C-alpha positions in Angstrom: 181.5 -30.4 77.4 182.7 -28.1 74.7 182.4 -24.4 74.4 182.3 -22.6 71.1 184.0 -19.2 71.2 184.1 -16.4 68.7 187.4 -16.5 66.8 187.7 -12.7 66.9 187.0 -11.8 70.5 187.0 -15.1 72.4 183.4 -14.6 73.6 181.4 -17.7 74.3 178.8 -18.1 71.7 177.2 -21.4 72.7 178.0 -24.8 74.3 177.3 -28.3 73.2 174.8 -28.6 76.0 172.3 -27.1 73.4 171.1 -29.2 70.4 173.4 -28.2 67.6 173.1 -29.3 64.0 175.2 -28.5 61.0 173.3 -26.9 58.1 174.3 -28.4 54.8 172.6 -25.7 52.7 173.7 -23.1 51.8 177.3 -24.4 51.3 177.7 -26.0 54.7 178.8 -22.8 56.4 176.4 -22.6 59.3 175.6 -24.4 62.6 172.0 -24.1 63.7 170.5 -24.1 67.2 166.7 -24.1 67.7 166.1 -21.9 70.7 163.5 -22.2 73.4 162.2 -19.6 75.8 163.6 -19.9 79.3 163.0 -18.0 82.6 165.7 -17.3 85.1 164.7 -16.3 88.6 166.9 -13.6 89.9 165.1 -12.9 93.2 166.9 -12.7 96.5 166.4 -15.4 99.1 166.8 -13.4 102.2 167.2 -16.4 104.4 170.5 -17.1 102.7 171.9 -13.7 103.9 170.6 -13.9 107.4 167.2 -12.3 106.9 164.2 -13.5 108.9 161.2 -11.5 107.9 159.1 -12.8 110.8 161.4 -11.3 113.5 162.5 -8.1 111.8 160.4 -5.1 111.2 158.8 -5.1 107.8 160.9 -3.2 105.3 160.4 -2.4 101.7 159.4 -5.4 99.7 161.7 -6.1 96.8 160.2 -7.2 93.6 161.1 -10.7 92.4 163.0 -10.5 89.2 162.4 -13.1 86.5 164.3 -12.7 83.2 162.8 -14.4 80.2 164.8 -14.9 77.0 166.0 -17.5 74.6 168.2 -20.3 76.0 171.0 -19.5 73.6 171.0 -15.9 74.7 170.8 -16.5 78.5 173.4 -19.3 78.6 176.1 -17.5 76.7 175.1 -13.9 77.7 174.6 -12.8 74.1 173.7 -9.1 73.6 171.1 -8.0 71.1 172.8 -5.9 68.5 169.6 -5.1 66.6 167.4 -5.4 63.6 169.0 -4.4 60.3 167.7 -3.4 56.9 168.8 -5.5 53.9 171.5 -2.9 53.1 172.6 -2.7 56.8 172.8 -6.4 57.2 174.7 -6.8 53.9 177.4 -4.3 55.2 177.5 -6.0 58.6 177.9 -9.5 57.2 180.5 -8.4 54.7 182.6 -6.8 57.4 182.2 -9.9 59.7 183.2 -12.3 56.9 186.2 -10.2 56.1 187.3 -10.3 59.8 186.9 -14.1 59.9 188.9 -14.5 56.7 191.8 -12.5 58.2 191.8 -14.8 61.2 192.0 -18.1 59.3 195.4 -19.6 59.6 196.1 -21.3 56.3 195.7 -20.3 52.6 193.7 -23.5 52.1 191.2 -22.5 54.8 191.0 -19.0 53.4 190.3 -20.3 49.9 187.6 -22.7 51.1 186.0 -20.0 53.1 186.0 -17.5 50.2 184.3 -20.1 48.0 181.6 -21.0 50.6 180.8 -17.9 52.6 179.1 -15.8 49.8 176.3 -18.4 49.7 175.8 -18.0 53.5 175.9 -14.2 53.3 173.3 -14.3 50.5 171.1 -16.6 52.5 171.1 -14.1 55.5 170.6 -11.1 53.3 167.5 -12.6 51.7 166.0 -13.2 55.2 167.0 -9.7 56.5 163.5 -8.8 57.6 163.3 -11.9 59.8 166.7 -11.7 61.4 167.9 -10.2 64.7 171.6 -10.0 65.2 173.3 -10.7 68.5 177.0 -10.2 69.6 179.0 -11.8 72.4 179.1 -10.5 75.9 182.0 -8.2 75.2 179.6 -6.2 73.1 182.3 -5.8 70.4 180.3 -5.0 67.3 183.3 -6.0 65.2 183.3 -9.4 66.9 181.3 -12.6 66.6 177.7 -12.6 65.4 174.7 -14.9 66.1 171.9 -14.5 63.7 168.4 -15.2 65.1 166.2 -16.2 62.2 162.4 -16.1 62.8 160.3 -18.3 60.5 156.8 -17.1 59.7 154.7 -17.2 62.8 157.4 -18.7 65.0 157.8 -17.4 68.6 161.3 -18.8 69.0 163.9 -18.3 66.4 166.7 -20.6 65.4 170.2 -19.2 65.7 172.8 -19.5 62.9 176.6 -19.2 63.5 179.3 -19.2 60.8 181.3 -22.4 61.6 184.6 -20.8 60.5 184.0 -18.0 63.0 184.1 -20.3 66.0 186.8 -22.0 68.0 185.9 -25.3 69.8 187.4 -25.5 73.4 187.0 -28.3 75.9 185.9 -27.3 79.4 
């Protein structure tokens, strides 16, 4: 199994347990993951901690907690950064791409990234009204970004990640 981490913060962004596809357009800069809604039951099973409600006096009932969110968000503990206007998203994407560029190791990688990344940025900015931005679990707003893109009428978005902003690690 492989984990894909943010090149800037080391936060886990996703794993290969999800269905990942490379997006050829625009300019082959993104990977795409179609999300699904998932529910995680966070209720406490009192029998695992020695509780036996039939023999003890009745105490306050605790509410069962079920968290519903997208599989990409739940599995990698992504944090919703927010919705951005076109201008706000443009500023955010520019800063993020500059940070990625500074982390790339060779001049060749930097040159290739500089040629391809503007097409990806333009693609995101055009879809600004349909995008929600997520960050890694460190909540570093200067760190990695996941862009949840909602198609017209879709309940579940697809997530886009800049390929050059990720490090692939084997678990």
